[in-house]
MIGU-337146 format. One record per residue: x, y, z of N, C-alpha, C in turn. Coordinates in steps of 0.02 Angstrom, whole numbers, plus 50000, padded with zeros to 5 digits. Layout:
<nodes>
XYZXYZXYZ/...
</nodes>
This chain:
<nodes>
546695104853031546615105852956546315100852910/546725095252929546605089052906545915087952884/545585089552948544745086752958544335091052902/544585097252882544485102152847544445100452761/544895097552755545185096852685544755089552680/544705086152726544335080452715543645080652702/543305083652745542415088252727542355089252650/543095094452634542775096552563542995092252515/543295086952531543225081252481542655077452461/542315076752536541735073052543541245076952495/541055081852502540595086052485540805085652386/541385087152374541505087452305541385081652265/541565074552294541375068652268540525069052265/540165071452302539445069152314539165074152249/539345079252246539265084852185539405079852127/539875078452113540115076252037539745069752023/539485065952076539085058952071538415059952050/538155065752065537365066452034537295066751995/537555068551915537355067651853537505060151821/538185057351844538015049551846537405046551844/537255046451917536635044351940536005044251900/535955052451883535295052351859535295049951786/535915050251756535685046451684535635037451681/535995037251733535805028051747535275026851760/534685030651803534135029551821533635030251755/533945034851698533515037151654533595029651599/534275029451580534315022551545533855014651574/534095015951637533705009851668532895012051648/532635014851660531645017751648531655014751569/532135018151530532015016151450532035009551436/532655006051442532604998651452531884994951476/531684997451549531084994251565530384995251514/530275000051481529735002851454529864999151395/530414999751363530354994951296530184987451324/530584984451357530374977651365529604977151396/529304980751427528624981451432528184981551368/528434985551319528054985851260528144980951224/528554978051220528744971651191528534965551196/528304966351285528174960251302527294960751299/526954967051285526204968651271525934964751213/526174960751174526064958151117525604959951068/525094955551041524584957350990524394965451010/524004968050939523924974550952523544976050903/522754978050890522304980650820522704987050827/522854989650786523114994550758522415000150721/521884996850700521455001050654521245005450684/521155013450661520695017850700520365020250634/519665026050660519335027250626518615028050694/517995029150661517665030750702517295022950736/517085023750789516945019150814516115017350801/515875023350752515245022850738515125023650661/514965020550632514895022050546514125021850512/514145026450488513355025950457513365026650369/513015021950356512985019750277512215019350263/512165020550202511625021050170511545013550136/510775012050147510465006250126510765003350047/511014998350027511024995449958512014996749951/512184999549993512865001249981513434995450019/514034996850008514464992850033514904995450096/515174992650127515694994650197516224992150202/516764992450232517284989850267517264989350333/517264986250383517494987950447518184984950455/518844989950463519404989350462519594985750539/520094981650518520354979050589521194975550556/521604980650558522214978450547522554976450633/523184973150629523204970150684524054970850678/524524970750731525144968650726525254965750792/525464956550764525764953950834526344953850873/526494952550928527154954950962527694949650953/528284950450986528764948450966528784941950999/528484939551058528234935151112527684931251082/527244933651041526624928251011526884923550961/526964917350987527324913150930526704906750935/526044908550953525394903950951525324903550884/524634899250882524304899850799523834905150806/523674906350745523454914950733522574911850726/522144917850766521684916550767521184922150765/520774922150725520274927450711519704925950704/519214930150727518394929950745518204937850721/517774936450678517014942950687516374939350722/516154943450747515474942850800515044948850797/514324947450805513944952950810513734953850886/513834958350929513734958250988513074959151017/512794955451067512234954951063511914961451130/511554963551124511304970351153511094967451225/510744961051221510694958551309511334955751311/511564956251369512154953851411512124946251412/511474945551444511364938051473511194933351408/511384934851338511344931351268512014930451248/512194924651197512774923651164512744928351115/513324929951094513554934551018513504928550977/513424932250912513284928350863513954929050815/514374921350794514774921950774514834922250689/515094926950649514804926050590515544924550534/516144924750548516664922950520517284920650563/517744919250549518424916750575518884914150528/519404914050556519874913250522520434909050558/520694900750544521084898950598521414893950542/522034892050565522674886950530522574888450450/522624896150426522534895250361521814894350313/521344892450357520724892850324519994897250333/519694897850316519164903750326518494898650339/518214903250389517554897950385516824903750410/516494901750375515784907950397515144902150421/515104907450475514664902950516513824903550525/513544898750527512654900150517512314901750447/511954900950450511514903550387511124909750390/511104912850453510654917950447510724924050386/510214926150380510394932950343510784937850338/510964938350384511504944050424512164943350385/512354936250370512964932950360513054933650276/512474935350229512514935250156513144941150137/513434942150097513754945850052514474947050114/514604943250158515274944450220515774941450190/516424943950206516984941150168517464944250197/518104940650205518774946250235519054950450174/519104955750182519644961150149520184958550105/520674956950141521144953950104521164946950098/521474945250041521584935850008521814934150067/522264935550104522604929950150522554934350233/522254934050271522014938150340522674937250391/523044932750366523614933350406524194937450410/524304940950366524614946750345524584952050375/524124952450430524034957650458523394963250456/522934960350423522324962250399521764960550407/521434958550437520734955350470520214958950451/520084964950418519594966650400519064964850369/518374966750358517904963850354517494968050313/517234965050239516884968250189516034966350201/515634970250177514974967250188514674972550118/514404966750093514194971250018513334970350026/512944976049979512454977649983511884977650055/512134981250078511774981950138511214983950159/510894981050204510094982850227509914985850295/509394986950321509504987650387509504981350431/509474977250404509624972150466510354970950478/510634974150443511464974850458511754978750520/511104981650536511174986750598511504983950643/512074985950675512304981150732512964983450759/513314979750802514034982750841514224974450816/514804977650785515304971250769515884970150814/516344964650814516914965450882517324961750828/517984961450802518564958050778519024958350849/519114950850854519624948350891520084944850871/520644945550880521254943550838521794940250898/521914932950883522224928650941522904925750919/523624926150949523904924150938524384922351015/524264917751026524524916651110525304918251133/525324922351152525064922651230524504930251213/524654933551149524384940351127523534938751124/523294943451132522604945851124522264952351123/521864954151048521734962351046521044961151019/520714967051033519934964850984519714972350982/519264973150926519134982050911518314979150907/517924985150916517204984950917516984990550880/516644987750821516234996150778515594994850776/515335000750786514314999950778514305002750712/513764998850681513725000050613512875001950608/512675006650567512025009950577511845012750469/511345007250471511115007750408510645011850391/510545016050356510095022350358509665020350278/508905022350275508765020750234508575029050192/508715028850136508725035450094507935037050100/507555043650116507035045350106506635044350020/506205042550029505855041149945505495047649942/505175047349872504985054149851504425055849885/504395062249914503845064549954503285065649903/502915065449942502095068749920501815073649917/501665079649882501515086349914500685086549917/500365090149940499635091749926499365097149956/498725099749942498535108649976497995105750018/497865107250073497355105750133497105112950114/496495114150105496015119950086495715120950016/495285127250021495235128349939495465130849910/496025135549921496505141049906496125145549879/495725147549935495365154649929495875159349970/495615165849939495905172049963495415172850039/495805175150086495545176550163495405170250189/495655163950176495525158250216496095154350235/496155150150285496835145450296496985140750224/497565140950240497685136250188498465130650214/498605126250195498965122450213499275117950156/499945117850165500335114350109500615107850159/500705101450132500855095050151501485092550130/501965091050155502235085650114502635080450164/502635074950133502535067750153502975063250126/503415060850168503855054050123503615045550159/503635041150108503395035450146503865031550195/504505032650152505125028850174505615032850185/505855031550242506805034750262506745033850325/507485034050347507555033650405507555039650454/507305039450520507395046350552508125048250572/508075053250600507655059450602507605061850519/507085065050503507095067050433506795074050423/507105077150405507145085250387506735088250332/506135092050337505585094850275505955102150282/505795104950232506115110650211505655114650139/505445119450180504925121650088505265129350081/505125127750020505565134849976505085135249927/505125143149906504705145749840505135146349788/504945142049734505395142949662505165149849643/504605150749625504455157349594504175164549629/504285170549631504025175549659504175176849727/504955174349724505365175749798505155170849844/505555172449911505535166949955504885165949995/504895162550036504135160250066504075168450114/503555168350114503245174150154503455173950241/503615180350274503885176650344503185175150377/502595177850341501955176350406501875167150399/501925163250354502065158550343502455153450391/502095149550417502585147050471502495137050451/503195134850436503235128350427503525124350485/503405118150482503565112150527504035107150488/504535107550523505195104750470505015095550496/504685094650552504585087850561504185084650535/503545087750534503065085450504502785087750438/503255092550406503175094050333502625098150323/502305103050361501705107150349502125114050353/501685117150284501695124550282501205127150300/500995132450335500395132550361500315141150345/499875143450292499625149150295498755150850316/499025157850380498245157650403497705160250370/498095165450323497635172550295497925171050215/497745167350179497945167250116497845172650070/498275174750029498115179649967498675178949906/498535184949858498965183049810499705182649832/499825187349870500575186149889500905181149901/500425174749914500635167249923500685162749883/500435164349836500355162149743501055158449731/501145155649702501795151849665501965143349680/502465143249638502735135749634503285133649700/502955129849746503275129049799503615121949786/504255121149816504525116149830504905112249891/504825105849906504855104449978505425098949974/505835098650005506435094350018506345089850084/506515084350062506515079050134507335077450115/507655076350191508355073150181508465070550249/508755064150248509105063550312510105062450306/510275058850344511035060450324511185055950271/510905050850234511195047950168510995050250100/510445055050111510105057250051509605060850056/509255063949994508715070249986508375067349930/507625069949946507235069349880506745075649901/506275076849827505735083449844505125080549804/504725085949796504245086149770504065095149765/503485096249698503365103149684502605104049689/502295108149710501595109549686501535118049672/501095118849647500545123849619500285128449665/500415134349718500035135049761499475142049719/498735138849711498485146149666497945150349714/497895155749707497435161549752496745163149722/496265158049735495695159949693495235164749743/494835168649696494395173549725493735169149766/493695172249818492865167749845492245169849785/491905164449785491265165849748490695168549785/490295172849737489995177549762489335173849792/489255174149876488995170749896488085173849890/487905177849870487175179849855486885173749797/487545173649748487215169549691487135162849698/487625161149758487635154449780486965154049810/486805157549868486035156649884485525154649850/485485160249792484975161249743485075154949709/485645151949693485735144349670485305139349698/485475139249764485365133549814484475134649792/484185139549823483405139849809483095136549749/483335140149691483035139749623483205130749623/483725128049629483835120449623483215116849679/483175120349746483025117449785481915116749768/482045123049726481125122449686481115117049648/481695116549588481545112949528481605105649562/481775105449605481735097449637481105095149666/480975100349708480055098949722479745098449679/479795103049604479415103049571479405094449550/480015092549529479975085449476479625082649536/479855080649602479565076849629478565076449631/478535081949629477865083449632477565078249580/477725081949501477505078849452477745069949455/478365067749487478305059549475477865056849520/477685060449580477155059249624476425059949585/476205064249550475585064249505475605059949453/476055058749417475935053549374475995046249395/476375044049461476205037649486475525036649513/475115041049544474455042349567473945041449508/474195044449428473715042649389473725037849363/474535033349347474325027049335474045021249371/474095023449435473805019949476473105017649477/472705025349475472145026849465471825022549400/472245023649362471985020649267471815013149295/472355010649311472295002749325471935000549353/471665003949405470935000649456470365003449431/470325008249389469605006449335469765001549286/470305001349267469994995449203470084989349234/470294988549287470354980349318469534980249330/469134984949373468544985549388468064985449329/468134986849268467844986249207467784979149171/468514978049178468514971049142467994965749187/468084967149243467654960449296466904959649283/466554966349260465864965649251465864964449175/466244963349138465894962049055465964954049046/465454952849024465224944048992465754943048944/466024938148958466484936048891465954930048851/466024931148803465694925448733466174920848709/466604919948726467224917048703467184910348744/466754908248789466744903348843466614897548806/466984891948803466864885448764466324882748800/465704879848759465304874548800465624871048823/465084866548892465164863048933465054855848885/465654851348919465684845348879464924842248904/464674835248856464094831948864464214827248897/463924824048920463844818648965464024811348902/464354806748930464424799748882463754797748839/463854795348784463324792148755463064785048797/462484785548812462174780448821461584776448791/461564770548799461174767748741460484768648715/460084772748772459444776348751459684782848696/460174784148722460444790248672460594787448590/460874781548592461134780048531460264776448485/459944774848537459194773148509458874777248492/458734784848519458454789048484458774791248433/459364790848436459664794248367459544791448292/459424784648320459104781348252458464782848235/458224784348292457354786548281457214793148254/457784796848254457794803848237457734803648147/457394805748127457334806348030457804811348014/458034810447946458694813347910458444819747906/458924825447922458654832447906459104835147870/458884839947828459254843047753459004850347770/459534854247729459604860647748459514862947676/459294867847665459454869947580459324876447584/459524879547518459644887547544459364890947467/458814894847479458344896547412458494904347403/458784906047364458564912547331458924916847397/459424914747439459884917947481459654918347553/458984915047566458614913747624458704906447641/459044905447700458714897347732458334893747750/458194886847721457574884847755457674876747757/457294872747804457434867747823456754862447812/456944857047791456334852947777456494846347787/455964840647780456344834947789456274831847724/456864828247708457004824747646456974829647591/456374832047556456324839247532455834843247545/456004849647524455674855047544455524860347494/455114864247491455344869347441455114878047466/455294881647456455344888947459454664892947444/454414896047506453844900147481454044907447491/453974910347421454114915947429453684921147427/453484927747458453074931647467452874934447406/453084933447353452654937247302452114931747268/452244923247267451794921047246451764915447286/451254908547271451154903547282451474897147262/451884898347220452114892147190452694890447228/452814883447226453364880447268453944877747212/454434880747218454974878947179455504874647205/455574868247182455884863347229456604865247219/457134863047269457814864947264457964858247294/458634858047277459264852547297459424853247364/459354850347402459634849647481459994844247492/460374847647532461094842347560460824838547620/460674832647626460514829747704461124831747756/460834832647808461474833047863461394827547916/461764824747948461644819347988461674821848060/461474817248110461454821748175461944818948213/462454821748251462904820848306462674820948374/462824813548393462704812948466463114815248512/463584820548486463754824648538463464830248546/463414834348489463244842148488462604842148449/462274837648416461514837648403461624839348315/461144843148287460974844448235461484851348223/461744851048163462264857248141461784863648133/461844868948150461464874448154461754880248097/
</nodes>
């Protein structure tokens, strides 16, 4: 009887101790987790997308808020750097904060416009601000906060996207009814992927038979007709912006082929006639020049000057003194010559009329004057 009562007491005691044991284990686990959480130390608490896309020319803030642990008693050290895509290369240090002083590292273009967002980064905000973004700022940035023994870091990928420039629209083809026509749209600048979309602003939407390529910006019409005519608008866009251009597509009737053929034949004949006339004029001119040159060579020129006489010798000077003086006179409109004095003999009478004559001297070079 006693043994049975004792066994009942032991079973009752074990059942009453189970709730107290479970409560003790739960409290112990809670205390341990709290101590572990407190011992973890520095934590970067910023949240948000790990990849940020921003348009060129705008600004951005890369968040890096932190909370130090109770056991972190060392000196605060903050570092912002650009991670190299090649793991064998060193990362580039951009900015740092240590002992209450801000430092800007390097003179490269990537560090221009960088600054800490908070006036005092030691107050729990080590976020980085970048003004006037360019495609060169596209990189992976790392924020590292250290306060011994705690340390934590955060990585953010920044992608700077260039907005598309205003596209150029043009028509390929003669815009003739019944022929193939293609509308083109192209933007010179812009980060890929670029998407092109054609819409018709007049006469309803784009006909279903027309096919457009959103990558190349081409709108192709295989059989042009009046139903395709109208004002078309092309819009190009990417993740940060959009631009557009417009063009007026006409539907022209094809020209009369018979008239084109006749005009071509007539034009060819006129051109041939003009060439023949030019060739005939050239032949006539060259032939005339040849005959003129031949006649000119056969003529005797009368204006050739007389040959120069030889120098005067002593014999010539002596003979000059021996020549009598010759005089010339004129009687009644007729010329006559005599030595010293002469007379005229007219045909009507035998009388002699004395006349006054002017003596002429002898020239040693040319002789008497004639």
